Jmol script that loads the backbone (N, CA, C; Angstrom):
load data "model"
ATOM      1  N   MET A   1       0.877  -1.183   0.022  1.00  0.00           N
ATOM      2  CA  MET A   1       0.033   0.004   0.277  1.00  0.00           C
ATOM      3  C   MET A   1       0.893   1.320  -0.043  1.00  0.00           C
ATOM      4  N   SER A   2       0.311   2.291  -0.705  1.00  0.00           N
ATOM      5  CA  SER A   2       1.233   3.406  -0.935  1.00  0.00           C
ATOM      6  C   SER A   2       0.987   4.291   0.236  1.00  0.00           C
ATOM      7  N   TYR A   3       1.687   5.302   0.761  1.00  0.00           N
ATOM      8  CA  TYR A   3       1.442   6.303   1.479  1.00  0.00           C
ATOM      9  C   TYR A   3       0.867   7.559   0.745  1.00  0.00           C
ATOM     10  N   ARG A   4      -0.568   7.342   0.738  1.00  0.00           N
ATOM     11  CA  ARG A   4      -1.199   8.326  -0.156  1.00  0.00           C
ATOM     12  C   ARG A   4      -2.789   8.599   0.561  1.00  0.00           C
ATOM     13  N   CYS A   5      -3.418   9.886   0.502  1.00  0.00           N
ATOM     14  CA  CYS A   5      -4.615  10.013   0.908  1.00  0.00           C
ATOM     15  C   CYS A   5      -5.636   9.519  -0.022  1.00  0.00           C
ATOM     16  N   GLU A   6      -6.460   8.762   0.159  1.00  0.00           N
ATOM     17  CA  GLU A   6      -7.567   8.208  -0.588  1.00  0.00           C
ATOM     18  C   GLU A   6      -8.562   9.147  -1.183  1.00  0.00           C
ATOM     19  N   VAL A   7      -8.699  10.144  -0.588  1.00  0.00           N
ATOM     20  CA  VAL A   7      -9.548  11.311  -0.918  1.00  0.00           C
ATOM     21  C   VAL A   7      -9.134  12.273  -2.190  1.00  0.00           C
ATOM     22  N   CYS A   8      -7.621  12.936  -1.923  1.00  0.00           N
ATOM     23  CA  CYS A   8      -7.040  13.719  -2.667  1.00  0.00           C
ATOM     24  C   CYS A   8      -5.744  13.386  -3.313  1.00  0.00           C
ATOM     25  N   ASN A   9      -5.518  12.250  -3.011  1.00  0.00           N
ATOM     26  CA  ASN A   9      -4.341  11.567  -3.583  1.00  0.00           C
ATOM     27  C   ASN A   9      -3.153  12.152  -3.298  1.00  0.00           C
ATOM     28  N   LYS A  10      -3.081  13.006  -2.275  1.00  0.00           N
ATOM     29  CA  LYS A  10      -1.818  13.585  -1.841  1.00  0.00           C
ATOM     30  C   LYS A  10      -0.664  12.586  -1.322  1.00  0.00           C
ATOM     31  N   GLU A  11       0.471  12.902  -1.934  1.00  0.00           N
ATOM     32  CA  GLU A  11       1.509  11.706  -1.605  1.00  0.00           C
ATOM     33  C   GLU A  11       2.735  12.245  -1.313  1.00  0.00           C
ATOM     34  N   PRO A  12       3.878  11.676  -0.931  1.00  0.00           N
ATOM     35  CA  PRO A  12       5.072  12.474  -0.421  1.00  0.00           C
ATOM     36  C   PRO A  12       5.725  13.122  -1.652  1.00  0.00           C
ATOM     37  N   SER A  13       6.192  14.344  -1.345  1.00  0.00           N
ATOM     38  CA  SER A  13       7.101  15.130  -2.129  1.00  0.00           C
ATOM     39  C   SER A  13       8.439  15.046  -1.880  1.00  0.00           C
ATOM     40  N   PHE A  14       9.560  15.271  -2.895  1.00  0.00           N
ATOM     41  CA  PHE A  14      10.750  14.898  -2.592  1.00  0.00           C
ATOM     42  C   PHE A  14      11.711  16.322  -2.820  1.00  0.00           C
ATOM     43  N   GLY A  15      12.857  16.232  -2.391  1.00  0.00           N
ATOM     44  CA  GLY A  15      13.548  17.454  -2.435  1.00  0.00           C
ATOM     45  C   GLY A  15      14.910  17.262  -1.980  1.00  0.00           C
ATOM     46  N   LYS A  16      15.699  18.413  -1.611  1.00  0.00           N
ATOM     47  CA  LYS A  16      16.983  18.191  -1.078  1.00  0.00           C
ATOM     48  C   LYS A  16      16.952  19.115   0.315  1.00  0.00           C
ATOM     49  N   LYS A  17      17.847  18.403   1.339  1.00  0.00           N
ATOM     50  CA  LYS A  17      17.916  18.983   2.431  1.00  0.00           C
ATOM     51  C   LYS A  17      19.012  19.826   2.288  1.00  0.00           C
ATOM     52  N   VAL A  18      19.472  21.037   2.749  1.00  0.00           N
ATOM     53  CA  VAL A  18      20.589  21.930   2.508  1.00  0.00           C
ATOM     54  C   VAL A  18      21.057  22.381   3.902  1.00  0.00           C
ATOM     55  N   SER A  19      22.444  21.918   4.188  1.00  0.00           N
ATOM     56  CA  SER A  19      22.794  22.313   5.526  1.00  0.00           C
ATOM     57  C   SER A  19      23.450  23.649   5.497  1.00  0.00           C
ATOM     58  N   PHE A  20      24.109  24.055   6.653  1.00  0.00           N
ATOM     59  CA  PHE A  20      24.720  25.281   6.575  1.00  0.00           C
ATOM     60  C   PHE A  20      25.798  25.392   5.743  1.00  0.00           C
ATOM     61  N   SER A  21      26.713  24.183   5.435  1.00  0.00           N
ATOM     62  CA  SER A  21      27.934  24.464   4.583  1.00  0.00           C
ATOM     63  C   SER A  21      27.410  24.066   2.984  1.00  0.00           C
ATOM     64  N   HIS A  22      26.025  23.913   3.091  1.00  0.00           N
ATOM     65  CA  HIS A  22      25.390  23.696   1.737  1.00  0.00           C
ATOM     66  C   HIS A  22      25.767  22.315   0.962  1.00  0.00           C
ATOM     67  N   LYS A  23      26.091  21.425   1.736  1.00  0.00           N
ATOM     68  CA  LYS A  23      25.970  20.005   1.685  1.00  0.00           C
ATOM     69  C   LYS A  23      24.531  19.534   1.244  1.00  0.00           C
ATOM     70  N   ARG A  24      24.309  18.926   0.200  1.00  0.00           N
ATOM     71  CA  ARG A  24      22.937  18.469  -0.046  1.00  0.00           C
ATOM     72  C   ARG A  24      22.591  17.058   0.144  1.00  0.00           C
ATOM     73  N   SER A  25      21.597  16.695   0.415  1.00  0.00           N
ATOM     74  CA  SER A  25      21.170  15.242   0.879  1.00  0.00           C
ATOM     75  C   SER A  25      19.849  15.130   0.643  1.00  0.00           C
ATOM     76  N   ASN A  26      19.109  14.153  -0.070  1.00  0.00           N
ATOM     77  CA  ASN A  26      18.131  13.726  -0.287  1.00  0.00           C
ATOM     78  C   ASN A  26      17.062  13.666   0.964  1.00  0.00           C
ATOM     79  N   ARG A  27      15.666  14.460   0.851  1.00  0.00           N
ATOM     80  CA  ARG A  27      14.763  14.133   1.994  1.00  0.00           C
ATOM     81  C   ARG A  27      13.450  13.917   1.349  1.00  0.00           C
ATOM     82  N   ARG A  28      12.469  13.718   1.999  1.00  0.00           N
ATOM     83  CA  ARG A  28      11.095  13.563   1.452  1.00  0.00           C
ATOM     84  C   ARG A  28       9.891  14.271   2.692  1.00  0.00           C
ATOM     85  N   TRP A  29       9.117  15.068   2.109  1.00  0.00           N
ATOM     86  CA  TRP A  29       7.974  15.541   2.995  1.00  0.00           C
ATOM     87  C   TRP A  29       6.943  14.578   2.688  1.00  0.00           C
ATOM     88  N   THR A  30       6.258  14.087   3.854  1.00  0.00           N
ATOM     89  CA  THR A  30       5.198  13.208   3.930  1.00  0.00           C
ATOM     90  C   THR A  30       4.049  13.949   4.323  1.00  0.00           C
ATOM     91  N   PRO A  31       2.861  13.779   3.751  1.00  0.00           N
ATOM     92  CA  PRO A  31       1.561  14.202   4.325  1.00  0.00           C
ATOM     93  C   PRO A  31       1.296  13.490   5.664  1.00  0.00           C
ATOM     94  N   ASN A  32       0.373  14.194   6.522  1.00  0.00           N
ATOM     95  CA  ASN A  32      -0.140  13.696   7.576  1.00  0.00           C
ATOM     96  C   ASN A  32      -1.330  13.062   7.457  1.00  0.00           C
ATOM     97  N   ILE A  33      -1.145  11.590   7.403  1.00  0.00           N
ATOM     98  CA  ILE A  33      -2.024  10.526   7.029  1.00  0.00           C
ATOM     99  C   ILE A  33      -2.587   9.870   8.276  1.00  0.00           C
ATOM    100  N   GLN A  34      -3.958   9.794   8.525  1.00  0.00           N
ATOM    101  CA  GLN A  34      -4.399   9.026   9.619  1.00  0.00           C
ATOM    102  C   GLN A  34      -5.338   7.993   9.074  1.00  0.00           C
ATOM    103  N   ARG A  35      -5.210   6.921   9.522  1.00  0.00           N
ATOM    104  CA  ARG A  35      -6.283   5.936   9.307  1.00  0.00           C
ATOM    105  C   ARG A  35      -7.764   6.021   9.973  1.00  0.00           C
ATOM    106  N   VAL A  36      -8.716   6.295   9.571  1.00  0.00           N
ATOM    107  CA  VAL A  36      -9.959   6.739  10.315  1.00  0.00           C
ATOM    108  C   VAL A  36     -11.093   5.846   9.629  1.00  0.00           C
ATOM    109  N   ARG A  37     -12.134   5.689  10.742  1.00  0.00           N
ATOM    110  CA  ARG A  37     -13.161   4.816  10.073  1.00  0.00           C
ATOM    111  C   ARG A  37     -14.309   6.152   9.409  1.00  0.00           C
ATOM    112  N   VAL A  38     -14.386   5.672   8.285  1.00  0.00           N
ATOM    113  CA  VAL A  38     -15.589   6.495   7.520  1.00  0.00           C
ATOM    114  C   VAL A  38     -16.873   6.051   7.263  1.00  0.00           C
ATOM    115  N   LYS A  39     -17.914   6.843   7.288  1.00  0.00           N
ATOM    116  CA  LYS A  39     -19.234   6.205   6.591  1.00  0.00           C
ATOM    117  C   LYS A  39     -19.227   6.145   5.321  1.00  0.00           C
ATOM    118  N   HIS A  40     -19.439   5.061   4.907  1.00  0.00           N
ATOM    119  CA  HIS A  40     -19.504   4.498   3.290  1.00  0.00           C
ATOM    120  C   HIS A  40     -20.790   4.143   2.983  1.00  0.00           C
ATOM    121  N   GLY A  41     -21.813   4.867   2.807  1.00  0.00           N
ATOM    122  CA  GLY A  41     -23.233   4.300   2.528  1.00  0.00           C
ATOM    123  C   GLY A  41     -23.613   4.009   3.928  1.00  0.00           C
ATOM    124  N   SER A  42     -24.140   2.635   4.030  1.00  0.00           N
ATOM    125  CA  SER A  42     -24.632   2.404   5.345  1.00  0.00           C
ATOM    126  C   SER A  42     -23.554   1.699   6.279  1.00  0.00           C
ATOM    127  N   ASN A  43     -22.535   1.178   5.510  1.00  0.00           N
ATOM    128  CA  ASN A  43     -21.359   0.559   6.292  1.00  0.00           C
ATOM    129  C   ASN A  43     -20.277   1.704   6.567  1.00  0.00           C
ATOM    130  N   THR A  44     -19.059   1.272   7.439  1.00  0.00           N
ATOM    131  CA  THR A  44     -18.171   2.023   7.778  1.00  0.00           C
ATOM    132  C   THR A  44     -16.879   1.104   7.095  1.00  0.00           C
ATOM    133  N   LYS A  45     -16.028   1.987   6.696  1.00  0.00           N
ATOM    134  CA  LYS A  45     -14.865   1.734   6.203  1.00  0.00           C
ATOM    135  C   LYS A  45     -13.592   2.393   6.482  1.00  0.00           C
ATOM    136  N   ARG A  46     -12.503   1.540   7.010  1.00  0.00           N
ATOM    137  CA  ARG A  46     -11.344   2.307   7.345  1.00  0.00           C
ATOM    138  C   ARG A  46     -10.294   2.779   5.929  1.00  0.00           C
ATOM    139  N   VAL A  47     -10.036   3.929   6.197  1.00  0.00           N
ATOM    140  CA  VAL A  47      -9.523   4.648   5.049  1.00  0.00           C
ATOM    141  C   VAL A  47      -8.438   5.391   5.492  1.00  0.00           C
ATOM    142  N   ARG A  48      -7.448   5.876   4.400  1.00  0.00           N
ATOM    143  CA  ARG A  48      -6.066   6.625   4.907  1.00  0.00           C
ATOM    144  C   ARG A  48      -6.651   7.920   4.430  1.00  0.00           C
ATOM    145  N   VAL A  49      -6.393   8.895   5.394  1.00  0.00           N
ATOM    146  CA  VAL A  49      -7.003  10.091   4.735  1.00  0.00           C
ATOM    147  C   VAL A  49      -5.844  11.154   5.467  1.00  0.00           C
ATOM    148  N   CYS A  50      -5.813  12.184   4.632  1.00  0.00           N
ATOM    149  CA  CYS A  50      -4.817  13.299   5.312  1.00  0.00           C
ATOM    150  C   CYS A  50      -5.538  14.212   6.111  1.00  0.00           C
ATOM    151  N   THR A  51      -5.030  15.150   7.105  1.00  0.00           N
ATOM    152  CA  THR A  51      -5.744  15.747   8.045  1.00  0.00           C
ATOM    153  C   THR A  51      -6.224  17.024   7.433  1.00  0.00           C
ATOM    154  N   SER A  52      -5.546  17.366   6.328  1.00  0.00           N
ATOM    155  CA  SER A  52      -6.254  18.747   5.752  1.00  0.00           C
ATOM    156  C   SER A  52      -7.649  18.044   5.295  1.00  0.00           C
ATOM    157  N   CYS A  53      -7.852  16.847   4.556  1.00  0.00           N
ATOM    158  CA  CYS A  53      -9.098  16.614   4.235  1.00  0.00           C
ATOM    159  C   CYS A  53     -10.195  16.242   5.327  1.00  0.00           C
ATOM    160  N   LEU A  54      -9.694  15.802   6.552  1.00  0.00           N
ATOM    161  CA  LEU A  54     -10.552  15.633   7.677  1.00  0.00           C
ATOM    162  C   LEU A  54     -11.106  16.823   8.098  1.00  0.00           C
ATOM    163  N   LYS A  55     -10.087  17.962   8.148  1.00  0.00           N
ATOM    164  CA  LYS A  55     -10.417  19.303   8.793  1.00  0.00           C
ATOM    165  C   LYS A  55     -11.437  20.052   7.866  1.00  0.00           C
ATOM    166  N   ALA A  56     -11.189  19.750   6.781  1.00  0.00           N
ATOM    167  CA  ALA A  56     -12.080  20.421   5.450  1.00  0.00           C
ATOM    168  C   ALA A  56     -13.451  19.815   5.363  1.00  0.00           C
ATOM    169  N   GLY A  57     -13.827  18.494   6.112  1.00  0.00           N
ATOM    170  CA  GLY A  57     -15.029  18.104   6.184  1.00  0.00           C
ATOM    171  C   GLY A  57     -15.279  17.180   4.837  1.00  0.00           C
ATOM    172  N   LYS A  58     -14.344  16.733   4.159  1.00  0.00           N
ATOM    173  CA  LYS A  58     -14.446  16.096   2.886  1.00  0.00           C
ATOM    174  C   LYS A  58     -14.780  14.513   3.204  1.00  0.00           C
ATOM    175  N   VAL A  59     -14.672  14.342   4.348  1.00  0.00           N
ATOM    176  CA  VAL A  59     -14.988  12.938   4.781  1.00  0.00           C
ATOM    177  C   VAL A  59     -15.837  12.913   6.149  1.00  0.00           C
ATOM    178  N   GLU A  60     -16.707  12.099   6.275  1.00  0.00           N
ATOM    179  CA  GLU A  60     -17.463  11.793   7.518  1.00  0.00           C
ATOM    180  C   GLU A  60     -17.156  10.814   8.448  1.00  0.00           C
ATOM    181  N   LYS A  61     -16.643  11.129   9.594  1.00  0.00           N
ATOM    182  CA  LYS A  61     -16.136  10.047  10.467  1.00  0.00           C
ATOM    183  C   LYS A  61     -17.227   9.364  10.865  1.00  0.00           C
ATOM    184  N   ALA A  62     -17.149   8.068  11.344  1.00  0.00           N
ATOM    185  CA  ALA A  62     -18.275   7.256  11.877  1.00  0.00           C
ATOM    186  C   ALA A  62     -17.911   6.985  13.257  1.00  0.00           C
TER     187      ALA A  62
END
end "model"
wireframe off; spacefill off
backbone 0.3
color backbone group
């Protein structure tokens, strides 16, 4: 399973960490993904959702 929000498809972005001496090394920024129970019709379902989608109300928690 990938580290991705199932609502907005937000996934990690990649770049460089730059130190004071300007040495560069790889790093990644990961979205804040939570596993929550969500109402899915009359049932509940566990999905991975980023916190920005939770706060925006795009998902109804069960």
